[in-house]
C-alpha positions as CSV (number, residue, x, y, z in Angstrom):
1,X,50.9,190.6,23.3
2,X,49.6,187.0,22.9
3,X,46.0,186.2,23.5
4,X,44.6,182.7,23.9
5,X,41.6,182.8,21.6
6,X,39.5,179.9,20.5
7,X,38.8,180.1,16.7
8,X,35.8,178.2,15.6
9,X,36.6,176.1,12.6
10,X,34.6,173.7,10.5
11,X,36.1,170.6,8.9
12,X,35.3,170.3,5.2
13,X,35.9,167.4,2.8
14,X,37.7,168.4,-0.4
15,X,38.6,165.9,-3.1
16,X,41.9,166.4,-4.7
17,X,43.9,164.2,-7.1
18,X,47.2,162.7,-5.9
19,X,49.4,165.0,-7.9
20,X,47.8,168.1,-6.5
21,X,48.1,166.8,-3.0
22,X,51.8,166.0,-3.5
23,X,52.4,169.5,-4.9
24,X,50.5,171.1,-2.0
25,X,52.5,169.0,0.5
26,X,55.8,170.0,-1.1
27,X,54.8,173.7,-0.9
28,X,53.6,173.3,2.7
29,X,56.8,171.7,3.7
30,X,58.8,174.5,2.0
31,X,56.8,177.1,3.8
32,X,56.9,175.2,7.1
33,X,53.1,175.1,7.5
34,X,50.5,172.4,7.5
35,X,48.5,171.4,4.5
36,X,45.4,172.8,6.2
37,X,47.1,176.1,6.8
38,X,48.2,176.3,3.2
39,X,44.7,175.6,2.0
40,X,43.3,178.2,4.4
41,X,45.7,180.7,2.9
42,X,44.7,179.7,-0.6
43,X,41.0,180.1,0.2
44,X,41.6,183.5,1.7
45,X,43.6,184.5,-1.4
46,X,40.8,183.5,-3.7
47,X,38.2,185.4,-1.6
48,X,40.5,188.5,-1.6
49,X,41.1,188.3,-5.3
50,X,37.3,188.2,-5.9
51,X,36.8,191.1,-3.6
52,X,39.5,193.1,-5.4
53,X,38.0,192.2,-8.7
54,X,34.6,193.5,-7.6
55,X,36.2,196.7,-6.4
56,X,38.0,197.1,-9.7
57,X,34.7,196.6,-11.6
58,X,32.9,199.1,-9.4
59,X,35.7,201.7,-10.0
60,X,35.7,201.1,-13.8
61,X,31.9,201.4,-13.8
62,X,32.1,204.7,-11.9
63,X,34.6,206.1,-14.4
64,X,32.3,205.0,-17.3
65,X,29.4,206.9,-15.7
66,X,31.5,210.0,-14.8
67,X,34.6,210.1,-16.9
68,X,37.7,211.8,-15.4
69,X,38.1,215.4,-16.5
70,X,40.9,215.5,-19.2
71,X,42.2,218.8,-17.7
72,X,42.7,217.1,-14.3
73,X,44.5,214.2,-16.0
74,X,46.8,216.6,-17.9
75,X,47.5,218.7,-14.8
76,X,48.4,215.5,-12.8
77,X,50.7,214.4,-15.7
78,X,52.5,217.7,-15.8
79,X,52.9,217.8,-12.0
80,X,54.3,214.3,-11.9
81,X,56.8,215.2,-14.7
82,X,57.9,218.3,-12.7
83,X,58.3,216.5,-9.4
84,X,59.8,213.2,-10.5
85,X,63.3,212.8,-9.0
86,X,66.2,212.6,-11.5
87,X,67.8,209.2,-10.9
């Protein structure tokens, strides 16, 4: 299903050196997207990476506060060894 939706966008000015612009243009052409689309994808990737980094830090902090039970870890290791397919 295709919907005609208007997406609000804001134009921003970003200063890049000639070499970076040339490399971005080469990649955009190879991917068959506009430079703007490529930069949007890059911005989203940076934001996603930051979000994942925050989530990883929160998980690490949680394990530092409440370490995993060594018996649970050993049981999971044994179960994985018993159920791993022989390839």
